[in-house]
Each structure stands twice: as structure tokens, then as C-alpha cells.
N, C-alpha and C positions, 0 to 999 in steps of 0.2 A: 638543649634540643634532645637529649635521650641518648638511646643506644646507637652505636654506629658501627658496622663492621668494618674492618680494616685489615690491609695486608701489611707487613713489616716494610718500612721504607728502607731504602738501600743505606740510609744511617744507621738503621738497627742492627744491619748485617756485618759479619766480621770484614775487616779490611786490613791492607798492609801500608796504610797511610803513613806508617812511622818511618818509612824509609824515603818519604818525599818531603818537600817543603810544604808548609801549612798552606801556602797560598794556592798549591795546585791540587785542588779539590775535583774538577770536572777533566773528564777525558772522553774519547771517543770510542765508538762501537762500530765493529764491522760486522755487516750483514751480507752473506756470500751466498751463491748458488755453488753447487758441488762441481769438483775438478781435483787435478793432482796438486799435491802440496807444493807451493813456492811461495816463500816470503819475500824473495828478493824484489818481486815487482812492488809489494806493499811498501816496502822500505824506500823504494823510489819514490812512490808516490807519496809518501808521507812527508817527503822533502824536510827531513831532519827535525819535523815537529813530533812530539812524544804522542803516539796513539795507543790506546788501551782497550782492553775489554772487548773482546770479539765474541760474536755467536756465529758459528759455523754448522753447515749440515752436510750430511753425508750422502743422502740420495734425495731427487725431486720429489718422490711420493710422500716423503716423511718429512718435508721442509718445516712445516709448521709444529712438529711435534719435537725436534731436535733442540730443544732449548737450552742444553746444559752449555755454559760458558767453557770452552777449551782453553782458555788461558789469558794472560795479560801481556802485552808486549810494550817496550818502550824503545824507541829510535832516537838517537842524537842527544838525548837528556835536555831537549829543549821545550820549555812549558808553552802551551798555547799563550800568546801575548795577551797579557790582562786588558790591554787596549783595543783588543780585536771586537769589531761589532759582529756578535755571533747571533744575535737575537733581532729579528724583526721589529721588536717592542723598543729598541735602544733610542733614548732621546736624550741628549746631553745639551742640546740648546746652545746658543752662542753662534760664533763664528769659526771657520775653519778653511783650510786650504788642501785638504786630503783628498785624493785622487780615488775615484771609484770607478768599477767596470760594470757595465750592464750585464745582468744575468739573463734578461729576457728583452724581447722587443715592446716597446710601447708607442701608441699613437696618440697623440696630443687630442684632448677634446674641448678645451677652452683656451683663451688667449694666454693664460697666465702660465700653462704647462708646456713642454717641449716634447718632440717626437725623439725616439732615438732606436738605434738597433742592438741587437745582441753583440756583446763585447765591445761597444762603444766606450771610451773613456771619457770621464767628465771630472770636473772640479768641484767640491762642496764649497759654497759661498756662506752658506747658513743652514744649520740643522733644524729647521722651523718647528717642527713637531715629530711626535713619533711616526707619522704616516708620510709626510710630505717633506722633501729637502729641496732647497733652492741650489742650483747648480749652473755651471757654465760648461757648455757643449761647444768643441771647437767649430762646428759647421752651423749648428741650430741656435746659438747663441744662449741667452739667459732664461731661466724658467724653473718651474717646480716639477719635480719627478717623485713617483712613488717609491717610498723607502724601500719597501720590500722586492723592489725589482732592481736593485743595484746591491753592490757590496765592495768594502775597502779593497783597494788593489793588492794589498799585502795580507789579506786575511784568508783563513781557510774557507769562508763562505763562497769565494770566488771559484774553487775547485769543483768540477763536475762530480766528483765522487763524494763530496760532503755535504750531508742532508741536513746538517743543523739540528734544532730541537725537534725529534719526531719520535713517536712512540715505537715501541717494538713491534707491536702488530702492524703499524703502517709500513715499516721497514721491511717486513717479511712480504707484505703484499707486492711492493715494488720490486723486489729482486726475483720474487717468484712469478712474475707476469709471464703468460705463455710464450710470448714472443722474445724473452730474455735468454740468451745463450748461458751455457755452463760456464760457472766463473764470474758471472755478474755480481757486482758488490756495491756498497755504499757504506759510509761511515757517518754516524750521527752521535751527538752527544749523550753521555749518560754518567752516572756516578760510579766511580770505582768501587768494587765491594769484593773481588775475589784474591784469595792469597795464592792459587796455583799459578804456574806459569807453565806454558807449553808453546809449541810452533803452530803456524796456521795449517790447516789440514785441506785447504783449497786453493788452487792458483786464481788470483784476482786477474781478471782479464778486462771487463768493461764495466763501465760505471753505470749503474742504473739512472734512468732519467729522473730528475727532480720533479716534483710536482709543481705545476704554475701556481703562483702566490694567489692568494683570495684577493679580490678587489675590496679595498676597503672603503672608498667613497667613489662616487660617478667621477668626480674630478677634484683638484685642490679647492676649488671654489666651494664644492658642498662639504668640505670636512666641517665646517662650524656653521655654515649659511645654508641650510638644508630645506629651506622653503624655495621651491624652484617654480617657475611658470608652467602651467599644464599643457601650454603651446608646444613644450618641448617633448611632450609624450605622445605616443604613438600606439593606441590600443588595436593590437592585430587580431587576437582570438581569446574568447572566453574561455576559461580552463576550469572554473568552478565557481561555487558559491559559498561563502562564508558566513559566520554568525551575523555580521553586520552588512554585508553586500556581495557584490560579484567580485571576480578575481580575474585578470586578463593577461595574457601574455603579450608584451609590447616591447618598444624601443625608446630609449631615450636620446634626442638630437640624431635619429636615424642610424645610431652606431652601437650602442650598448644595449644588449638583451636585459630586460628587467620583468618583474612581475608588478602588475598595478592593481592594489586592492582598494575599492571603492567603499564608502561608507553610505549606508542609505539615510538620506535627509530625515532629521529629525529623532534618529535612534541614540545619538550621544551628543552631548554639549561639546563646544569647540574646545572648552578647557578639559575635558576628559579625553577628548581624541589626542589633544597635544600631549597629554599625560602618558598616554599608551605610546605615541611616538617616541618620547623622549626616553621611556624605558628600553623601547626596542634599540635606539640609536646607542646606549650604553652597553647594550649586550652584545659584545665584540669577542665572538668565539668560533672557532672553525666549525663546531657542531651546533650552530644556532643559525638560522635564516639572518642573513644581514638586512638591516634597514639602510636605505640611501638617502631618501628624500621625501618630503610632505608636499602636498598642495592642500593650503587652507584657505585660500582668498574667498573662495566661494564653494557652494555645495555642488554636487558631492564631493566631499573631502577626499583625498587620495593618500594612500602609503604606498611609496615605492621600494621595492625589495630585491633582493638577489632573485634571480630565475633559476628554478630547479627543472631541468627539462622532462624530467619522467613523472611528474605529478606527485600525488600524495601516495603514500605506503599502502593505504588500504585499496586503492585502485590498482597500483602495481601488483599487489599480491594476488588480486583476482584474475589476472591474465594469465593463461595456460603456458604461454610463450615465456613467461618470466620464472622458469625453474630455477630455483636457487638450492645450493647445496647445504647442509646443515652447518658447515663452518660459515657460511656466507650469513646466514641467519643470526648466528651467535655473534658474528662481527658486528651487524646491524644492532643488535642489542646493546653491545659494549658502546656503539658510536653515540647511540641516544643516551645512556646513563652518563656519557662524557659530557654531552651538552647540558643535561639536567643537573650534573654536579656544579657547573659553572652558575646556575640559578640558585641552586641550594646555598652556595657560599656566599650569596648576596642577598639571602632571605626574600628570593623572589618566587611567588606561587604561579605555576602555569595555570592550573585549574580544569584544563581540558587535553589533558596529555591522552593521545589515542591515535591509533594508525591514520586516521584521516588528517591528523595535524603534525604528520612526519612528511617532508617532503624529499623526493630521491632524484639524486643527479647520476653523474657517470658511473661506470663500474672502473675499478682498480683490480687487475688481476681476477676478474669474475665476480667482485664483490661490490655492491652499489654504495656508493656515499649517501648517506643519509643525514638529514638535519632536522632539528626541532623547529617549529613553525607555529603561527598563529598565537600571538601574545595579546589577543582581543580581551581576555579575561584577566591577564596578570595584573598584578597589583604590588607594590614594593612594601614590604612588610615592615613598618614601626615596631611592632610586637611580634612575637613569635606564633601567634593566631590572630586572626582576625574574623570578625562576623561578617558573614556573606551579606550584601545588601538584600532587603527585602524584594521579592518579585524576580531576584535574579535567577536566570534558566541555566540548569547544567545537566549533564548526559547521567542519568541515575546508574545505568550498568557500568560505568567507569568511576563513579565516584565514591570515595571511603564513606563507610557507614556514618562516621561522626559527623561528614560534611552534609550527606544527603539528609540525615535525620536532624541535625541541631545547627547546619550551617557554619560549622566550625572548620575551615580550611587551613591547611598549613602545607609545608614541604612533606610533612609525612602523608598527607592525602594524597600528593603526587606521586609518592611511592607506591601507594595503594593503585593508583591508575597505572602506573608503570607495569605491575604485576599482571593487570588485565591487558595491556598492552603485549606482554610476552605471549598470553594465549592467542591474540589476535596474529601474532608473527608465526609461531610455530604451527598454528592450526589453520592459518589463513580463512577464520571463519568469526563470526560474531560471537560476543560472549553471552552465557545465559540464553541460549537459544529456545524458545517455546515458553519464555516466562515473561510476563509483563514487569513493568518497572515496580508495580506495588508488591508483586510476587518477589521480585529480587530483594526489595528494602526489609519485607517480613522475613524472608528465609535467612538473609545474610545476618539480620540480628539475632537470630535464634543460633547462629553458629554454622550454617551451612556456607560451603566453598566448593567451588566448581571442581569436579573430580578430574584426576590426571587423564588427560588424553593420550592415547597410543603413541603419539608423534613427539611426545615431551619426555626427555630423560628424567629419570628420578631427582638427579642434582638440582636440574632447573626447575623442577616442579616444587621442590623444598624451597627454593628462594622466592616462588611465588606466593606459597603458603606465608612465608615471613612477610613479604610484601602485605598480605591481607591480614595480618595479626590484628586482633580488636584492639588492643592496646597500640596507640600510635607511637609511643616511646619504644616499642619493642621491634618497630621495623626497622630494616637495615637503612643506612644513608645511602646516597647515589654514588657516593666515592667508593664504597665496598662493591656495589652493584657494578660499576665500571671495572673495577680490578676484578672480580669473579668472572666476568664474560670476556675480559681481555686476555685473561690466563686460561679460560676454560678449555680450548683446544690442547693445552699442555697437561692440566692438571686432571683432565678426564681420561687419560690414556691409562691403562693396566700398569705400565712401566713406571709411572710416576710415583715416586716416593716423597711424601712430604717432609719437610725438616723436623716435623714434631706431630705426634697426634693431637697435641693441644695447640698448634699453630692457629692463631686467631684469623687468620686469612681464610681459613678453609673450616667453617661451621661453628664459629662461637661469636659471641658479643665481645666487642672491645668498649668498655664504658668510659 
């Protein structure tokens, strides 16, 4: 696949794991708001489980910049139990009598599910699959419950302060929310990499609230049987028009908010439609819009997806009231690259990556959640590059030169489009203004690239130019672009010192 920018993984960095049993490879990380030093509270909260590697901050205004780990701490010498279910993706199958506790409330939607309230205790009867478990509830009887709404009674997952597998940037957003008091903290899994040891420099007071889990399916029934009767859908408001039809905000069974994408009759064969839907169903990632169900018994065909309340990023950026800080814009770039990394790893090509196909949800600490949408042109790649079908339409100003000229689409052509998307995000304007599609193709072939706008910093513009490299193999991969923007707030500060001038994370190719 060619060149890929990459930052060192935690395994590449120094560690003191020689002092620990080989099986103890994962620790927890504290993210805390500022306050007086006090490690006693943390020791109590840790409940004799070993907790390590905390990131702490000295003042509210520089929370995102104070990234230096202040030390590693161990309490009780007791490792995280190897049989603890620390991931929402756990699936062992078979039967069990393990007790679980509800982390959130849930309202049943079909006969096979059961309702429960936060903190209810249930007994697992069968770990049916990775998303739905069969349980016994003392009051509501037997039924399926969503796996990511519950946790083993004796696990870290049940603790309010334990956030599980969470990125550093998301942890920072949660503890630095405007309504969070000083001393707010959470703990999440990381890999240990520091040899230094020091005490906490902030008093831990309030656990930052956990993010509500993402809905994986409409119900346990639609996990595998995702053809649903269209009579269960209610279209409320038209919210847009896509490549193949209109998009509506609606409800499923009068309860669940969904987006309903219609397909114009005759624009795609049933086989192609179902292939598109199958691809979307397989793409389960927090930064990709989730497919719930389809309706294919009659035309127009319908795709039922997760609803994002603030619409497309293109429209969102146009509204004056949606003023966003530079930090928020950078964070959105990181989120989008995160979702595209998932597609890249699976050799999926989006082909229409642009602000109009990024959807916007709620804000977390002033930063909107964004997700990649519209897989209408996506195709699974059996080979690294495939020829575009004759007559296929694609947006010239967002399309890589080799795709626009020769019809050769690849993950690297998506990287080119990502560079154009960066231009849209930071300038809030369309690319190549005043130029026709033909002019764009002719000029780009001659080596023209959009000049740096005043709104875009040099380091970000440099990445944009790398995305627009004429040689697809020299373009960065999405994994690097995600790392670059995820770390950007730290690495762009004057006080930041890279570990090495040759650090491949910042400015070199790793082949």
C-alpha cells in the first residue's frame, strides 16, 4: 500500500515492565482536572486494584497542553483480573451464571428484549453474541439486553470513574467539560510506558460522567435479521438529498430516532443496493454512521441508519452561530481520520469524502461529534485499486488526479479527498473557487495546488500538500493523519520538544 506516516506505538517506547509479571500488560490512566494534591482518595477508589500511568494538569486554561505523564502508581499489587470484561466487544459464547449490573437504563423495544433501570442486578444465562446477552431479571423475567449497557458485578467497568477503552483526546474532553468542577477525573485503559514515578498532583473529587454507549442495533431481533417492515417507520421531516434519493428524519416503532435514506426507483439494482447495505452493516465503528436496517420488499428501497441531529458538516459550518475554536476544528479532523482509518484497514474506498458526507451530532466540551456517512459509492476492494465503472459520477474538485483522469480509485485517492476536506473545515468555504471542473483537472495535472489560506497553520497545510502528492504511494495513510491531529494541540505548542528530530511521527515517511 506504499508509504505510511506513523507515530511510535507504546510498545516502541521505554517501559519498566521487567518489574511486572508478563501477563500484566495493561494499566489504567487517570485524567484529572486541577486541584490540590491528594493520593489517598485515588487509593480508596482504586479498591486495591493496580492503577497506573496518569495524565494530570496544572490549570484549566492549558488542560489540553499539559500532556506530560507525571508518573506511574501501583496500589495493592493486584492485577486487573484477566477474566474481567473490559471491552464492549467481548464475546465468549456459551452459558454463564455471572451476575451483571446495569450501567444505564434501557427500554425494551421488542418482545425478546427486557427493560431495566440503572444499577439493576441481572444474571447472565447465555452470552449469545458480542452485542446481545440473554439474562434473567428478578422482576422483568428473561430476555435479551444490550451488552454495552451492562458490566460484570465484580469488574472495573461498573465503577463510575472507569471509562474503559477511551482515547486520550476523548478523556480530556470529558474531564474538561465546562460544567465539571476542579478535581473531576476518570480512569481508562492504556499501555504502560513510563519509567518515572511520582505522586498525584491533583485531588480526585468527582468522576466524569461516562459517554452513553452507541446503539449497535434497533433491537436484538435486528442484529442478524435486518430486513424490517416499512410500516414500522415514520418519516417526519426531509433533511437532505443524497446521490440516490432523499433522506428523512424519522422514528422506528414510534420510539427510536433514525435517519431514513430512500433510493430512487431504477437507479440501482436490488443486488447492488443490498451489497451497499451489507458493507455498511459490517462497518461498526464509533466514527462511522451506523446502519440499523433496510426495507427491500418494494420500491423505493430504504436504508435505516443512526440519526445525527445537526445534519451535514457542510451546512453546519455555514451557520454563523456555529462558531468553533481552532481546537474543535482540529479535533473534528482527528475524528474523521479515525473513521477513515477503519475503512482503510479493510480496503474500503469511500470515493466521496467531503464535508457534505460528514454528519454532526452533539457537542462534548464544546467540540461536535462527527461521523463519516454516505457509503453510496463505497465498494469492497478485492485488489488494491479498482477501475471505476463507466459512467459513474464523482465530484471532480474532491477527486484525486489519478481517479478523475483514469478512473483509478484507491484508499490513497480518499486521502487526497481528505486533504480537500481539511480545506473545507478550516476555511468554511468550497475548494477551487472560481474554477470550473475542467480547469481544476488541467491545472492540477500541471502541478497546481491550492495556496495556503490565512486560516490554516503551516503544519496543517504541509499535511494537506502531502495528501495531494501526485504519487499516491507518497501520500500519508489515515492512521498517521489520525495520530497527527489527535496529538496536534500538544505538538504545535512552542514548549513541545519531540523525542528526536528524526521522530517519524512528526514529518517523515515510515515505509
